[in-house]
N, C-alpha and C positions, 0 to 999 in steps of 0.2 A: 561034564564037555561046559556046560555055559559060564560056569563059575570065573573058572582065567579069561576068556571076551572083558565080559564087566571086572576085573581087575584092571587090566590091562587100557579098558577106557576109561575106569577112576587115574589112574595114573597120567593118563595122557591128559585128563581134565584138569586135576591138580597145577602138573606144569605148565599148564594153558593161562589158568587163572592168576600163576604166581607170574609167571612174567606180565598178564594185564595191570594184574595189582600192580608190580612193578612201572608199567608204563605209564598209569592213572597216578602212581604219585609221585612221578618225576612230573609229570605234567599240573598236579596239581601244586608242587612246588615251582612250577614256572608261571604260572598266571598271578602265586603270592606275591613271586618279583615282578612282574610284569604291574602288578594291581600294584603293589607299592611307587617303585617308580611312576610310577604315570603321576600320585599326586604329592611328588616327592622331588624322586633325582630330576625326570625329564625336563619339568619344568623348571628347576632353579637351574640348570644349565641351558634351556630357552631365552628364561630370563637374562641370565649373564653373558651369554653369548650375545644378544639383541641390543643389550645395553651397553655393550664395547664397543659394537660395532656402530654404534647407533642406528639399530633399523626395528624396526615396525615387528610387534611381537603377531606374530598370525592366530587368535585365540580360537581358530576351527582345529588345531592341529592337536589341543588336548579332547576335545569330542569328539572326534572324528575316532581318537585311540583308545578313546570309552566304550564308545561303538563296536569296534573290533576284539575286543577285549568279550564287552557282555556275548560278542556274538560266538565265538571261542567258549565262554564259560557254558551257553545254552548245548551246544554242541557237544562238551565234555559230557552231563548231568544226560540230555539222551543217549548215551552211549553207556553211561554206566547202568540208566534203567533198562537199556535191555539186557545188559549182562545181568542184570540182579534177576529178569526174567528167564533166563537163559538157566542160570542158577539152582532158580525154584524152581525149575521146569525137572532138571536133571534131579535135582534131591529128591521130588516125588517117584522118579523112576530108580533111584538106584536101593540099596538095603543097607548101607552104609551113611547118614547122614551130617554126621557132627563135622568132618570137616569140610564142608559143604554149605554146611551154617554155618564156620567159624568167617569165611569168604566172604556170605553175604551178609554179614554183621559191620564187617571190614568195610565193605562199600558202598551198605547205610552212612556210617558213621564218616566216611569220604564225601558222600553224595552229602549230607546234613552240611559238612566246611563248605562245600562248594556255595550247596544253598542260599549260604548266612551271606557270603561274600559278595552273589548273585541280586539280593536283598537288599545289600550298604551300597550298590553300584545304582547310578540316576537312570530314570528310563525315560525310552524316549520323548515320551511326553514332558521331563523334565530339564529339553536341552537347552531352553531359553534362560531356564533359571541357572541352570549347569553355566550358560557361557558367561553369564554376568557375573556370579561367583568365580568365579574363573578373571575376567578381568579386572576384579577388585583386586585380587593378586597379584597383578603384574605390578611394575614400580607405576607408581601414576605420571610420570612422565612419559609412560611407551603405553599408557590406556587411551582407545580412539576414541575421539573426541565425540559427546552422541550430537546431534544434529538436532537441535531448538525449534519447536513452531511459533515461541514466541516474537509480536516484530519488534518487542525491544532488546532481544538478543540479538538483535542482527546489524547494531551498529555499537561502536567503539565508546562512544564519547557516553560519559555517563548523564552528563542535563536530557540527552536525547532518553535512556534507559529509562530516565526516573518521569519522564512525560506524558513518555505511550503508555505507563505500565497501569493497569484497570487502581486507581484509586477507594479502595473500600471502608464505606462511612464509618466512626467513630462510634458511632451507638449501638452499628449491628442492625441498623432498622434500615428500611425501605425512610427515602426522603421525601419532602415535598412532591418531587417529579416521581415519585412511586421503581426510585429504581434504587439497589442497597450501597451504588458507588459511583465512582463518577469516571466517562469512559471519554477517554482524551484521546484526538484521532488526527493524523498526520496523511495529507496527500500518496495517493498510492506510486506515482513518479516517484516521491523521496527513495523508498527506495534504489530507484538507478539511478540517482545523484548521491550516493551515500558520501562521495568526495564532499558534495557544497554543501551539502545539511550538516553533516558534522563540524565541516568550517566553520559554518553560519550558528551553530552551536558550541562552539567551542570560545567559552568565556570564563572573566572569573566573576562568582552569584554575586552579585550584591557591591558589583562594581558598575563603572560604564562600559555601554557597549563598545562595541569596535563604529568604522564608519560604514556601514557594509550595506545600505538599503537596495544598493542594486542586484546584488548577489541572491538577497533577499525576492526582489522582485523577479530575479532570471528565475531561479526555485518558484517562484509561482508560474511564473506567464509559462512556463514548460511543465504545469501538472503537480507540482511539490506545493498543494495550495488546498487547503489549509495549511499554512506552517505551525508548528508547535508556538506556543509561547516562551517570551522567555523571562528568567530572573536577574537581570543583566538594568541600570537603568538608559534609556533611550538619549541620542546623543542632543544637546537644542542648538542652536544657536548662539555664538559666546557673547552678543550685545541686545542679546531682544526688545523689543522697543512694546510699548500697546497699540495695539492694534485703534485705525481712526476708527472715529464712530461711526454709526451703520448711515449714516444721512451720506457722509465721504467716500465710504468705506467701496460701495457698486462701481463706483466708475474713476474711481482715482488708482496709479499704482502706489501699492504696498510701498511702505518703508522696505528698505533691500537686507535692513539688519536681521531683517524677521526671518530669513533663509538659510540655510549652511546650503553654500556654493561650489561645494569642494568635486560635487561630481560632474556635474554640469560645463559645458562648454560657455558662456555667456555665467557673468560670476555678480549680473546686476540686473533688474527689471527694464530698464533703457536697452540695453543691450537683448532683452526679449522683444520686445516691443517695435527694434530697430527693421526698415527691410535688406539693409546693407549684410545684414552681420551671417555667418551659416552659424546656424543655431542647435542644431544635432537632430530637431527633429522633422517634420513633414507634416503631419496630418492635419496641420494645425499653426501654421506661417506666421500666420498674421493676426492670432488670439489675442494675444498679447498689445494689440493696440487700439482699444481702448474706442478712444476718440471715433479715431478713422473708421477698422473695422467690425467691431463687437458692436457699438452705438445706436445702427440700425438694423442689425438683424434678428428678422423676425415681429417686427414693427410695421419696414414700411420698406417697397419696392429699390433696389439700386437701377439705375438708367444705367446698363451699361451697353461698351460696345460689343461689335461682333468679335473682339480676341477676347474677350476677358471668361473668365474661367466659372462661370456658374458659380459665384461669392455668395449669393443671394439665396433664399429658402425659395423652394415652390410655392407654401402659403404662410399666409403670416397666423398671428397668433389668434390675434381678434378673429380671426373666420373660423378656426378651429375650433375654441369656447364656443362660437356663436351656433355649434352644431347640439352641444349638450348645455344649455346657459342655465350656470349656478350648477350644475352638478361638477365640475372638475373643482377637486377640493386639492387632493393629494397628487404626489406622479414622481417619476422617476425619470431620468437622461441619461441614456448609456449611452456617450456619447464621446468624442474625445476635444478637449473644449477648457473655457476655465470659469464657467460656471453662469454663461452670458442668457443661455438658456433660463432658466434657474429664475435669474434676476430679474428678468423680463417678467416669466410667472408671479413672483412674487410682487410685482408692483400688483395684478389684476389677483392677489389673496390667493394665490395658487400654492404649496410646500411641496416644490421639488427637491430632490435628491438625487447629489449629480454623481456617478460611477463613472470611475478612471484610472487611468496608471497614471505614472510619469513618464513619461517618451522623451526622454532627451530635457525636458524640463521642469519646473514642478510645478504642475498643472493642481495638486491635491491642497498645497502651502495656499494656491496663489483664491482657491475655493477657498479658504478658508476665512482667508483674511479678506473675501467682500464678504465675509458676514453671511456667510450660505455654509451647507453640508455638503463636505465630500464623502462617498463610498468608496476606496481603496478594494476595488476587485476587480476579477481579470469573467474576459468570458466564458474561463473553464468551471466557475462556478456557480450552484447551484442559488440561486435570489435568494438572499436574508427577509425575502417578506411571508408572510402567513396565506394564504391560500381569498382568493375575490377579496381583495383588498385596496387596490389602487384604484383609483383612477385612471392614470395618463401614465403611459410609455413613450417617451420617445427617444429616437436617436438618428445621429448624423454622421454622413463619413466614418463611418465605425463597422458596423458591418457589411463589406464592401463584398468585391467580386472574386477575395481573398480565401473566403471560408467555405470549406467544406459543405455541401448541400448535406450530408449525415447533423454534421455538428449543428449545421444552422435548423435543422426540425428542432433538434434538443431544445435549442436557443427560442426557438420562438414556440414551444409547447410550455417551458419554463414560463417565461412573456403571458401566456395563458392562463398559467395556474393563478399567477397572483394579480391580473385584471380581477375588478368583479366586473357580472354583469352588465353589459353598458358602457364598459370603459373604454376607451377611445387607444388603438393601436397607431401612432404618429411617428410612417416612416418615412423622415427625410434626405433625399439624394442619395438616395442608395444607389451605388458606383458600381456599372459591372461592362465587361466585353459585350457587342449586340449579340454574337452567337450562342452566348447565355444566358441573357435575358430571360428566356420562356420558361427555362428552367430554374429559372430563383423564384419568376412567377409561380411559378405553379408552387412551390415552397410557402408563398404565402395566403395562397388560392386553395391550398389544404386544411386551411383553420375554418373556411366555411364564414367568414366572419361580412358584415355588411357595407360596402366601400360608399365612402361619403365622398369621400375627392381619392383619381389615381391619375398619373398621369407620366409619360417616359419622354427625357428630352433631350435629344445629343448634347456633349461635351465640347463646348464649343472651340475646345485648342486642341481639337483634336480632328483627323479626320472621318468622322462622322462610325469610328469602330469603338468607341467607348462613350455608353448610354448613366444617366441618370432618371434614378426611378422613385417617386415617391406619393405616399398612399396616408388616408386617413380613415381608419378601419376600424368595422363597431362590433365588440364580443358580443356573440348570441346570450340567450338566456339560457336557454340548454337545461330545464326546467324535468323534463324524463328522462335522464339520462345520467 
């Protein structure tokens, strides 16, 4: 009696196996179609549809489809392996193993085919590579643009891009400076002033530059400093004349033909020296009056009435040089002016470089035409001097109460860097509001310099709310720091 039960069991098992094999075969066919459509039909359909409708391709959908197909394949393999395990156990219990072994072999063949498909599919670790390859297969106009970290790629003007990129040495070795290339740079604020910088660098190589020095100075003042070099010829005055001899140039107005006047309200030096014209600058309204305003400065005190606006300095040059007899040889004047301080120091055999910008008038041109050295520099930049090299730094009517306290700290510490031990810092007529005086004085006191001269005076043309501060300070040696 147990024999019919076994036969019925085998028949039932065979019919179940046939149905499962049919279902598995159908599923394998579906997987093959899906896999092929993944690599061909679907991608072609996506590209064509998006290209015609001017939409961006979603490169994530193919990878998502691939992961779903892979997950389904894994599920099918798991089910086939379980079915094969059950057939193996069933064949061990039955007397006739031939039909079951055939089914087992058939399932093994299907499993091998599916596993070969699985091996050809990308794994989760290759997702990035898959996305990259799929992106390359997309039409070039529809590829997503990769954001570059190169500073040069931020700009559109080719001259900026060429300037910013690293220039490797042609011999492939380190140069005498110990670098294997030249690393040109621009100020970080240039990226915030992209439009202005591209306008500044938009020129024809080898041709005459635009008359755009005001644009360049605007970039510098707003932090785009240093500016990139340019490969165009700077504009010169149309009728440049020889400058006056050195024995005449110091105290004589230069030839008007030696300056480009297109960017100024005044069109000649006579206009600048006049007290009646509106000249477009205010920090040094009388600077170009050489015989009247400039001649006595720092040499003798000017007798003035109560209504005068503190037009003379609090300390004279002979007094300051007397603090360090014979030791003051080279220095920097960081002021708004035409180089008169440097001219007076030159008479006493002291070389002084004058740092200033053109605030509505040709200050740099005037300094050079007088036979002195102009340094075209903003307060934003680190001084181009090496450590402990200058004997003197002088400033007047420049670092006033408009300056931020943190910025003042950076400026003063940079000045301390270039001053030699024992060098002098001459703060000449620092203007501020009375309520801010103590805060500014604390900034100078923080340097811990020796005080040689120190004076605070009220501004005479105001109601005692505005004051001037002047001091001569000596940098300590700091031998153990």
